[in-house]
N, C-alpha and C positions, 0 to 999 in steps of 0.2 A: 649516609647509607646508600650503597650502590643497588641498582635494580637487581643484580645477581643475588643479593641477600634475601630477596623476597621469595617466599614459597606460597603461591596462590592456592587458596582453599576457600571453602564456604562453610560457615557455621550454622548448625541447626540448633536454634535457641528456643524452640517451642517449649513453653512451660518452665524454662530455666530462669533463675534470678539474675538480673544484670543491674549495674549501677551507672547512673549518669550524674556527674558532678558539674554543676553549673546551671544557670537559669536563663541564659540568653537565647538568641535565635539559633545558634549552632547547636546548643544542647537540645533545643526543641526539635530541630530537624532529625538529630540522631535518635532522640527518644521516640519520635514517630516511626522511624525506620525499624527500630528494635521492636516496637509494638506490632508493626506489620509482620515481623518475623515470628510473632507469637511469644516473645519473651515477657517475663514478669519484671517490669521496670520500676526501679526506685530512683527518684531524683533528689539529690541533696543540694540545696542552694538557699541562701538567706532570702533572696528575692527571685521570683519566677516570672517569666514573661506571660502575657495573656494566653498565648497558645498552650503553654505548659499548664497553666491554671485550669484551662478548659478541659484538658485531658484528665487532670486530677479530679476536678469536680464531677466528671462523667464516670469516675471510678476506673479509668483505664490504666492509671499508674498511681504510684504512691509518691507524694511530695513531702520531704522532710525540710521545713523552713528554718534551716540553721546552717552553720559553717561545717565544713568537712571534718571528719574525725578518722584517724588511721584505722580504726576497727570497722569502718564502713565497707571495706573491701572483703571482709571475712565472709566466706560462704558463697560468693558470687562467681559466676562463670566468665563474666566479661565486664570491662569497665570502659566508659567513655568520659574523659575529662575535657571540659570546655568552659572553664571559668573566666577566661580572659586575663587571668593572673598567672604569669609563668611560674611563680614560686609555688603557688598552690597546685597547679597542674603537675609540676615536677614532683611534689610530695606524693600526690595521688599515684603517679606513675611509678615512683619508687616503692610505695607500699604494695602496689599490685605485683611488681616484680618480685618482691620478697615472698609474696603468697603464691607465686607462679600462676598468676592470673593475667590473661592477655589484656592489655590496656592501650587505647588510642589516645594519644596526647595531642590535642588540637593546637597547643601552643608551640610545639617543637616537633615537627615531623621527623627530623633526623634522629631525635632521641626516642621516638615512639616505638614501642614494641610491635605495634600493628598499625596498618593504615586502613582507612575506610575508602573503598573504591567509589567511583562515580557509577551509579547503577541505573539501568533502564529495564523495563519489562515489556516484551513484545510477545503477545499471546502467552504461552507457558514457558518462554525462554527469558532468563534473566541474564543481562549483560553487566559485567563488572569490569571496570577499567582502572588500573593504576598507571600513573604516568610520572614516575620518579619523584613522587611527593608533590607534584604540581597539580592542585585540584582543578584549576581552570582548563589546563591542557587535557586532563582526564575527562572533564565534562564535554569538551569539544569533540574528543574522540568518541566518547559514548554516544553523543547525539548523532554523529556521522554514521556509526555502525547501526544504531536504532533506525535511522532513516533508510539506510540501505536494506535492512530487514523488512521494514514496513512497505517499501516500494517493490519488493521482490528481487532486488539486485543481488541480495545474498540469500542463500537457501534456508528456509525455515522447515523444510520437509522432515517429518519424523522418519527414523530409520528402524524403529521397533514397532511391532504390531500394536494397534490401538483400536478404539471403537471407530467404526466407519462413519463418515458423514458425507453429505451432499451439499455443494454450494452451487446455486444457479447464478452465474456471473454474466452480467451484461457487458459485452466487450466494446460497445459503441459501433460506429458505422464502418470501421475497418482500419483506420489509422491506429498504430500501436500506442500513440501518445494519448489516445482518448479513452483508454480503459481507466477505471478508478484505481487509486492506490490500494484500496482494500481488495479489489478484484485481482490486481497484479500479485499481491501478496499471497492470496489463496491459490492462484495458479502456480506459484513457486513451491507451494506445500503439497501439491496434488500428487497422488500415486497414479490416478487415472483421469484422463481428460476426455470427455464426450463432446466432440466438436461439431459445430455447424459449418456450413459452407461459407457463410458470411462472418463478419467479425474480424478481429486482429489475428489473422492466420500466421503472420510472421513470428508471433510470440511462441508458437508451437516449436519453432526451431531452437528456442532457448531452453527447452525443457531438458532435464537430465535424460541420458540415454535409456534408463530403465523405466521411465514414465510411459505408460501405455496410452496411446491416443486412439480412441474409437471414433471413426468417422460416421456421422449420421446425417450428413447434410442433405437438404432437399432442394430441388429446383421446381419451378412451376410445372405441375402435372406429373412430376416424377419423384416419388417418395420411396426410395429403396429400403429405408428402415422406417416402418410405420411408427406412429407416435406411441402406440401401446407397447411396442418393443423397446423404444427409447426409455419409457417409464420403468420397464422391468430391468433394463440394463443398469440404470441408476441405483435401484434398490439392491439388485444382486451384488453389485460391486461394493456397495456400502456395507452390506451384511457380511461380506467377506473380509471386512476390516480395513477397507481402503478409504482414503480421502479422495472423494470424487468431485471434480469441477465440471459442471455442464457449461461450456463456453459458448455463449450465444452472441449473435450480432445485435446491436441496439440495446434495448432494455428487455429483460425476461418477461416483464408484465405488460408490455405494449405489443400486442398482437404477436407474442412470442411463445404462447402456450406454457409459459412458466408457471402459471397458476395450477394447471393440470398436473405438471410434474411435481410441484411442491405438495399438492394434496395427496398424490399417490405415495410419495415418500413418507409423509406423516402417517398415512393410513397403515403403512407397513412397519411403523416403529423406527424410521430412519430420521435422524436429526437433519434438518435442512435449513440452510441460510440463503437468503435472497439478496444479491448485491445489485443494486440499481445500476443501469448503464445509461450512456448518452443515447437517447433514442434517435434513430435516423429520421423520424417524422419531423423533428425540429432541427437537428444538427445538419443534415444534408442540404436542406434549403439554405441554411446559413452559409454553407460552403460556397454557394453561388451568390451570396449577398442578399438573400431573400429572407426577410423576417416573416414569421407566420402571423404576427400582429404588428401594426404600425399606426402611430397616431394619425388620425385623419383618413386612414385607409381601411383598417380592419381592427375590430375589437375582440374577435373570437375566431376560432378555427375548429374544424372537424377533421378527424383522421379516419379514413375508411380503406377497405381493401378490395372492394368490388363495386361494379356499377349498380348492382341490385340494391345497394345500401344508400345510394345517392338520393333516393326519394325522401329520406329522413332528414336531410341536411338543408339549411337555407340556401336557396339558389340566388345569391346576390353577390355582386363583385366585392362587397365590403365584408363578406364572411369567407375566410380562406378555407379551401378544401384541399387536403393533402391525401393523395392516393399512394399507398404503398404497394409495390410489386404489381402495378396496374397497367403495365405496357401492353400486355396481350389483350386487354379489354378497353384500351384507351378510346377507340372509336365509339364503342357502346356507351362508355362513361360520358364522353363529350356530348353524344346525342341525348342521353338521359338528362343531363344538366340543361341542355338547350331547350328540351321540351318542358322542363320545369320552370323556364323563364329566364335563365341566365343568358345575357346578351352574347352574341357570337364574337364580339370584339373584346371579350374579357381576356386579359393576359393569362398565359399558361407557360410555366417553366418546367422543364424536365432536367433533373440532375442525375446523370449516370455515374456510378462508382465514386460517390462522394468522398472527398479527402484523399483519394488514391491518385497515383501519378497519371492514370488514364481517365481522370474525371473529365466529363464533357457536359456542357450545358446547352440545351436547345430551348429557344424561346419563341413562342408564337401566340396565337389566339385560340379561343375555344373552337372557332370555325376552321382553323388551318392546321392545328397541331397534329391531328391524326395522320394527315397526308405527309407532313414534315417528318414525323417519326418513322413512317414506313420508308420514305425516300432515303433517309440517312441511316437506317438500320438501328434505331434506338432499341436497347435491350435491357432487361433486368440484370443486376440490381439497379433500380432507379426509383427516384421519388418524384412524383408529379405534384406541382403546386398550381392551384387554380384560384385566381382572384387578383384584385388590384395591387396586392403587395408585391407582385412580380415586377411592377414598375420601378421599385426601389433598387433592384439588382443593378450593379454596375455593368452587367452584360446585356441589359435590355436596350433595344434600339432607341434612338433619340425620340422618335415619334410616339413612343410609349410614355415618355416622361412629361409631366405637366407641372406647372409652377405652384399648384394649390395643394399638393399633398405632402410636401416636405419643406423644411426650413433650409435645406441645402440647395445649392444651385443645380437645376435640372440638367445643365450641360457639363457638369463636372462629376463623372462617376466616381464612386468610392474606390479606394485602393483595394485590389485583390490580395488576399493573404493566403490563398490556398495554392495547391500545386498547379502546374501548367494545365490550362483548360482550353479546349476547343469550343467555340461558341457558334451555334447555328441559329440564324434568325430569318424571318421571312424576307 
């Protein structure tokens, strides 16, 4: 049977009687698929597998524990035969042909009147692949297409009006490879993208030309679109029937005001999904080889955004403090921690533009870091890490490293895996 002989279609079997002849694993898989389609399934087989018996015991299908009879095809809409006996399967196929009932013959795909494709479901899209009667080839192609849809490499976007939704998507620290698969997929389905200044901006270039991008990015001290207006934009666009993605840097629920946006959407009857992202509080230090916890150095960490919050965190070198967007208040923050008792020689690392080509790492101490940052023009977006964990960074100067904090040699820095980085140390 040549591929040109196939006419692709989809059967709607909801509530319609179908017949499965055979009791083995193939018959069980086909029966399960037919049940998923809403068909009324009858299985005819002298012996049934455990999977089929479970379905029958649950009342989901009817099992006739006997051999096949020619009259079994009467009145059914569709037949699947998979007995493992080519003679029986051929008889079932012949009887179905005489009754003008479509039949899939698992024993002989060339003689089969119909083929069952390899199927996958991604959201509300069902993918069905036929591959010249080669099921393994069809499954491989199905999996490749499903993966491309799930990752956003193929468009899942609806083209007809539907109920509007909002997805708050954490895009990670900026590198396009650090957004989640779920976030990438939702971005590919979006009609409207409400975008921050940070996050994976290059992904916006991959959107279809008719996808609207609404820029609402903020910079320190400059919020051209107030948060209340951002909330209203999300609701208005969703109520207009659009699929809206709020693309944020980092994670929506880590100092990203995602909770406020989700609450506002729900209060106005808009369905909202939150997709976690790789938060810059942890990932950006990692880009410079700095763990926020490390055996023998730190068992916990705190994430803050301003020096006025530092009075609430432990002022100890063994408790890591991560400051987000704190460059403008760095001197005040260092002073506050010093007054709280943190030693002036506590290591401090600043990572600007984490994971991006212009990433830069500046390493100093609590007593020197403010002057260093001013002298070299350190600017946001940046993550500041304060504590002994900075000693682990391969960019830390040799006199920061001691033999009692790590099982690795203090004179052999770890291999850098991020983009080219300029390192500034005292």
